[in-house]
C-alpha positions as a Python dict, from the first residue, in 0.01 Angstrom:
ca = {
    (1, 'M'): (0, 0, 0),
    (2, 'E'): (207, -159, -275),
    (3, 'K'): (22, -423, -470),
    (4, 'E'): (140, -774, -402),
    (5, 'K'): (182, -1047, -661),
    (6, 'D'): (175, -1394, -521),
    (7, 'V'): (304, -1647, -776),
    (8, 'L'): (236, -1930, -532),
    (9, 'S'): (-134, -1846, -530),
    (10, 'I'): (-146, -1867, -910),
    (11, 'V'): (21, -2209, -903),
    (12, 'I'): (-225, -2329, -638),
    (13, 'I'): (-525, -2203, -838),
    (14, 'A'): (-398, -2383, -1148),
    (15, 'L'): (-346, -2707, -954),
    (16, 'L'): (-690, -2680, -795),
    (17, 'I'): (-855, -2638, -1135),
    (18, 'V'): (-670, -2928, -1301),
    (19, 'I'): (-715, -3169, -1009),
    (20, 'S'): (-1080, -3091, -935),
    (21, 'A'): (-1185, -3076, -1303),
    (22, 'T'): (-1034, -3420, -1362),
    (23, 'G'): (-1228, -3551, -1064),
    (24, 'V'): (-1557, -3407, -1189),
    (25, 'L'): (-1497, -3552, -1536),
    (26, 'S'): (-1454, -3895, -1375),
    (27, 'S'): (-1824, -3902, -1292),
    (28, 'D'): (-1948, -4231, -1443),
    (29, 'F'): (-2112, -4486, -1214),
    (30, 'S'): (-2143, -4766, -1470),
    (31, 'K'): (-1797, -4927, -1458),
    (32, 'S'): (-1784, -5075, -1110),
    (33, 'Y'): (-1624, -5409, -1024),
    (34, 'E'): (-1549, -5606, -708),
    (35, 'V'): (-1221, -5706, -544),
    (36, 'A'): (-1117, -5871, -219),
    (37, 'N'): (-946, -5624, 17),
    (38, 'Q'): (-652, -5687, 251),
    (39, 'Y'): (-895, -5813, 518),
    (40, 'G'): (-1059, -6071, 292),
    (41, 'D'): (-1382, -5874, 243),
    (42, 'M'): (-1534, -5808, -101),
    (43, 'V'): (-1536, -5439, -191),
    (44, 'K'): (-1717, -5269, -478),
    (45, 'M'): (-1473, -5048, -671),
    (46, 'Y'): (-1553, -4735, -873),
    (47, 'G'): (-1371, -4834, -1193),
    (48, 'N'): (-1363, -4504, -1383),
    (49, 'G'): (-1141, -4202, -1433),
    (50, 'I'): (-887, -4078, -1182),
    (51, 'Y'): (-1071, -4261, -902),
    (52, 'A'): (-1088, -4595, -1086),
    (53, 'H'): (-908, -4776, -803),
    (54, 'D'): (-1103, -4613, -522),
    (55, 'S'): (-1407, -4774, -364),
    (56, 'Y'): (-1755, -4717, -505),
    (57, 'F'): (-1853, -4558, -173),
    (58, 'A'): (-1557, -4318, -150),
    (59, 'A'): (-1528, -4208, -516),
    (60, 'P'): (-1862, -4018, -526),
    (61, 'I'): (-1753, -3836, -209),
    (62, 'F'): (-1425, -3737, -378),
    (63, 'I'): (-1613, -3625, -690),
    (64, 'G'): (-1861, -3424, -483),
    (65, 'T'): (-1568, -3254, -313),
    (66, 'D'): (-1405, -3182, -651),
    (67, 'F'): (-1730, -3032, -780),
    (68, 'M'): (-1746, -2792, -486),
    (69, 'I'): (-1376, -2703, -522),
    (70, 'L'): (-1405, -2631, -896),
    (71, 'F'): (-1728, -2432, -901),
    (72, 'I'): (-1734, -2265, -559),
    (73, 'F'): (-1396, -2268, -389),
    (74, 'V'): (-1175, -2181, -689),
    (75, 'P'): (-1380, -1866, -771),
    (76, 'L'): (-1361, -1775, -400),
    (77, 'F'): (-984, -1828, -402),
    (78, 'I'): (-942, -1615, -717),
    (79, 'Y'): (-1157, -1336, -574),
    (80, 'T'): (-966, -1340, -245),
    (81, 'Y'): (-633, -1340, -428),
    (82, 'F'): (-720, -1033, -638),
    (83, 'Q'): (-872, -860, -338),
    (84, 'N'): (-541, -896, -154),
    (85, 'A'): (-338, -797, -462),
    (86, 'K'): (-549, -484, -513),
    (87, 'G'): (-522, -350, -160),
    (88, 'S'): (-322, -566, 76),
    (89, 'N'): (-383, -521, 449),
    (90, 'N'): (-422, -739, 754),
    (91, 'S'): (-783, -820, 672),
    (92, 'T'): (-716, -929, 312),
    (93, 'K'): (-409, -1129, 421),
    (94, 'L'): (-619, -1303, 684),
    (95, 'K'): (-879, -1393, 422),
    (96, 'L'): (-613, -1520, 181),
    (97, 'M'): (-456, -1726, 457),
    (98, 'S'): (-795, -1879, 539),
    (99, 'V'): (-851, -1998, 181),
    (100, 'Y'): (-497, -2138, 181),
    (101, 'S'): (-598, -2337, 490),
    (102, 'V'): (-897, -2487, 310),
    (103, 'A'): (-682, -2570, 6),
    (104, 'F'): (-431, -2736, 239),
    (105, 'Y'): (-709, -2947, 395),
    (106, 'Y'): (-821, -3052, 46),
    (107, 'A'): (-462, -3134, -55),
    (108, 'A'): (-406, -3339, 260),
    (109, 'S'): (-727, -3534, 199),
    (110, 'L'): (-616, -3616, -156),
    (111, 'S'): (-255, -3695, -71),
    (112, 'F'): (-336, -3929, 217),
    (113, 'G'): (-690, -4044, 136),
    (114, 'V'): (-707, -4120, -236),
    (115, 'T'): (-567, -4444, -379),
    (116, 'Y'): (-239, -4392, -565),
    (117, 'N'): (-302, -4267, -919),
    (118, 'Q'): (-147, -4064, -1204),
    (119, 'Y'): (-201, -3736, -1019),
    (120, 'H'): (1, -3834, -713),
    (121, 'L'): (273, -3576, -787),
    (122, 'L'): (10, -3307, -844),
    (123, 'Y'): (-144, -3390, -505),
    (124, 'I'): (199, -3360, -344),
    (125, 'G'): (262, -3033, -530),
    (126, 'L'): (-66, -2888, -405),
    (127, 'F'): (7, -3011, -54),
    (128, 'T'): (354, -2850, -55),
    (129, 'C'): (244, -2519, -208),
    (130, 'T'): (-46, -2473, 33),
    (131, 'L'): (160, -2570, 338),
    (132, 'F'): (450, -2335, 270),
    (133, 'G'): (211, -2071, 138),
    (134, 'L'): (35, -2074, 475),
    (135, 'F'): (362, -1999, 652),
    (136, 'S'): (449, -1728, 400),
    (137, 'I'): (120, -1540, 440),
    (138, 'M'): (106, -1589, 816),
    (139, 'R'): (441, -1416, 864),
    (140, 'K'): (313, -1115, 664),
    (141, 'I'): (17, -1063, 896),
    (142, 'K'): (88, -797, 1157),
    (143, 'S'): (-63, -981, 1450),
    (144, 'E'): (-2, -691, 1690),
    (145, 'E'): (-255, -485, 1490),
    (146, 'L'): (-526, -748, 1515),
    (147, 'N'): (-794, -666, 1767),
    (148, 'Y'): (-1093, -890, 1821),
    (149, 'N'): (-1304, -936, 2130),
    (150, 'P'): (-1474, -1278, 2109),
    (151, 'K'): (-1833, -1291, 2227),
    (152, 'K'): (-1998, -1577, 2411),
    (153, 'G'): (-2146, -1714, 2088),
    (154, 'I'): (-1812, -1781, 1920),
    (155, 'K'): (-1678, -1942, 2238),
    (156, 'V'): (-1973, -2182, 2250),
    (157, 'F'): (-1929, -2248, 1878),
    (158, 'L'): (-1563, -2344, 1921),
    (159, 'I'): (-1638, -2574, 2215),
    (160, 'L'): (-1926, -2751, 2039),
    (161, 'T'): (-1734, -2781, 1711),
    (162, 'G'): (-1419, -2910, 1877),
    (163, 'V'): (-1601, -3166, 2087),
    (164, 'A'): (-1836, -3270, 1804),
    (165, 'L'): (-1556, -3335, 1555),
    (166, 'I'): (-1376, -3553, 1808),
    (167, 'V'): (-1681, -3737, 1940),
    (168, 'A'): (-1862, -3785, 1605),
    (169, 'W'): (-1620, -4045, 1472),
    (170, 'M'): (-1522, -4209, 1800),
    (171, 'P'): (-1807, -4466, 1847),
    (172, 'E'): (-1727, -4649, 1522),
    (173, 'I'): (-1355, -4659, 1605),
    (174, 'I'): (-1405, -4771, 1966),
    (175, 'Q'): (-1645, -5043, 1852),
    (176, 'T'): (-1383, -5187, 1616),
    (177, 'V'): (-1120, -5180, 1892),
    (178, 'I'): (-1347, -5365, 2134),
    (179, 'S'): (-1462, -5623, 1878),
    (180, 'N'): (-1117, -5650, 1718),
    (181, 'T'): (-1264, -5593, 1372),
    (182, 'T'): (-1202, -5343, 1092),
    (183, 'H'): (-1396, -5024, 1031),
    (184, 'P'): (-1706, -5104, 820),
    (185, 'L'): (-1604, -4842, 562),
    (186, 'I'): (-1228, -4902, 562),
    (187, 'E'): (-1274, -5097, 235),
    (188, 'V'): (-942, -5088, 38),
    (189, 'Y'): (-782, -4817, 252),
    (190, 'T'): (-538, -4848, 541),
    (191, 'T'): (-693, -4569, 747),
    (192, 'S'): (-958, -4297, 740),
    (193, 'V'): (-798, -3963, 660),
    (194, 'T'): (-1115, -3781, 773),
    (195, 'N'): (-1079, -3934, 1120),
    (196, 'V'): (-714, -3832, 1136),
    (197, 'L'): (-777, -3472, 1027),
    (198, 'D'): (-1095, -3414, 1232),
    (199, 'I'): (-1002, -3599, 1552),
    (200, 'G'): (-629, -3527, 1542),
    (201, 'I'): (-615, -3169, 1408),
    (202, 'I'): (-936, -2972, 1350),
    (203, 'G'): (-1120, -3071, 1669),
    (204, 'P'): (-827, -3004, 1908),
    (205, 'L'): (-739, -2687, 1714),
    (206, 'C'): (-1084, -2544, 1793),
    (207, 'L'): (-1014, -2588, 2164),
    (208, 'V'): (-661, -2448, 2129),
    (209, 'C'): (-804, -2148, 1945),
    (210, 'L'): (-1052, -2086, 2226),
    (211, 'H'): (-772, -2102, 2482),
    (212, 'L'): (-562, -1851, 2285),
    (213, 'L'): (-855, -1612, 2244),
    (214, 'K'): (-919, -1619, 2618),
    (215, 'K'): (-552, -1535, 2679),
    (216, 'K'): (-574, -1245, 2430),
    (217, 'D'): (-311, -1417, 2218),
    (218, 'K'): (-336, -1279, 1863),
    (219, 'L'): (-249, -1619, 1716),
    (220, 'G'): (-599, -1725, 1822),
    (221, 'I'): (-751, -1473, 1578),
    (222, 'I'): (-541, -1608, 1292),
    (223, 'I'): (-642, -1967, 1371),
    (224, 'L'): (-1006, -1864, 1410),
    (225, 'A'): (-1016, -1715, 1059),
    (226, 'S'): (-894, -2045, 912),
    (227, 'L'): (-1130, -2260, 1119),
    (228, 'L'): (-1436, -2056, 1027),
    (229, 'K'): (-1357, -2064, 654),
    (230, 'A'): (-1294, -2439, 673),
    (231, 'C'): (-1630, -2496, 846),
    (232, 'I'): (-1811, -2289, 583),
    (233, 'I'): (-1657, -2481, 294),
    (234, 'V'): (-1713, -2819, 460),
    (235, 'G'): (-2079, -2729, 510),
    (236, 'I'): (-2117, -2660, 137),
    (237, 'M'): (-1906, -2966, 57),
    (238, 'M'): (-2148, -3193, 244),
    (239, 'I'): (-2425, -3088, 5),
    (240, 'T'): (-2231, -3175, -312),
    (241, 'Q'): (-2094, -3496, -159),
    (242, 'T'): (-2445, -3610, -64),
    (243, 'I'): (-2580, -3529, -410),
    (244, 'F'): (-2313, -3738, -584),
    (245, 'Q'): (-2358, -4023, -338),
    (246, 'I'): (-2730, -4030, -416),
    (247, 'L'): (-2657, -4015, -792),
    (248, 'S'): (-2431, -4318, -750),
    (249, 'G'): (-2722, -4516, -607),
    (250, 'Y'): (-2614, -4498, -244),
    (251, 'E'): (-2919, -4520, -20),
    (252, 'A'): (-2887, -4234, 225),
    (253, 'T'): (-3136, -4275, 510),
    (254, 'L'): (-3303, -3975, 671),
    (255, 'P'): (-3131, -4028, 1010),
    (256, 'M'): (-2793, -4039, 833),
    (257, 'L'): (-2866, -3719, 640),
    (258, 'I'): (-2968, -3543, 961),
    (259, 'T'): (-2679, -3662, 1177),
    (260, 'K'): (-2400, -3628, 919),
    (261, 'A'): (-2486, -3391, 634),
    (262, 'G'): (-2737, -3187, 836),
    (263, 'S'): (-2506, -3131, 1131),
    (264, 'F'): (-2216, -3016, 911),
    (265, 'L'): (-2448, -2791, 712),
    (266, 'L'): (-2572, -2632, 1034),
    (267, 'L'): (-2212, -2595, 1148),
    (268, 'G'): (-2128, -2418, 822),
    (269, 'G'): (-2420, -2179, 863),
    (270, 'F'): (-2307, -2070, 1209),
    (271, 'A'): (-1948, -2041, 1082),
    (272, 'L'): (-2065, -1811, 802),
    (273, 'Y'): (-2231, -1583, 1055),
    (274, 'F'): (-1933, -1572, 1291),
    (275, 'N'): (-1696, -1522, 997),
    (276, 'S'): (-1882, -1208, 888),
    (277, 'M'): (-1881, -1082, 1247),
    (278, 'L'): (-1506, -1143, 1274),
    (279, 'Y'): (-1414, -923, 978),
    (280, 'R'): (-1676, -665, 1069),
    (281, 'N'): (-1512, -622, 1409),
    (282, 'L'): (-1158, -632, 1272),
    (283, 'T'): (-1201, -368, 1000),
    (284, 'P'): (-1256, -57, 1219),
    (285, 'T'): (-951, -130, 1434),
    (286, 'M'): (-721, -174, 1136),
    (287, 'A'): (-843, 121, 928),
    (288, 'P'): (-650, 392, 1119),
    (289, 'V'): (-332, 189, 1089),
    (290, 'A'): (-378, 145, 715),
    (291, 'K'): (-439, 518, 669),
    (292, 'A'): (-127, 601, 870),
    (293, 'L'): (83, 373, 650),
    (294, 'E'): (-57, 525, 333),
    (295, 'S'): (12, 886, 442),
}
């Protein structure tokens, strides 16, 4: 097949490096200060670097995410990009689309979750490039050639993941609705972008994906590839986020580590297994097609 050059991928890689490196370089926990938020509560602010106007609780999470993006996800993105450029086929396109999905999730989290700063246009640029890049790669995938027979394990995984992502954040939200109070960690923000993305998109998408796979709809395979890669990266992300939270002086209790970080890490481990099984089962069915196109 003809080698493909994707300029959009190069732009995204450059933006990922600049944005995440700046976040990592903002790691200094000695410049905090306090302000009163819009609800009249006192909030400890971070006070340094690109996250100077973010809360002291949220900034280490952002920095932990940036660390993972810079040192783990960017090399993965570059490898996937060159793999697709070297020998483009349905499998490599699916992998490239899945890393685009993770980059889009990261961009959405920054664009809607981080307090306005000097990189706002870069966040929007990354958001736009990853969104339209997703559509561009998706239309190049020959879905009719995809063939994957989901086993019981992946079906259980999608159900548990979908339900868990919706249910995990609900108690805190419901409690605030009943008591007519604000979320304890809303701090200087107007909403929780994690709640919006997990409850509103990722969780339901897992159930939609399961439905499509049961109907033998090939779109389900495309969505599955993105969901699995996202779960893998989030699992790794929880490790770096937790490390930077601890470095900031945040007292993470054992029950919290088990219920939050531990559960997402376990989720990422299962996703890694199912991801390898997905491409292992896809490759044999697409090989004859690739050979026919090359001849």
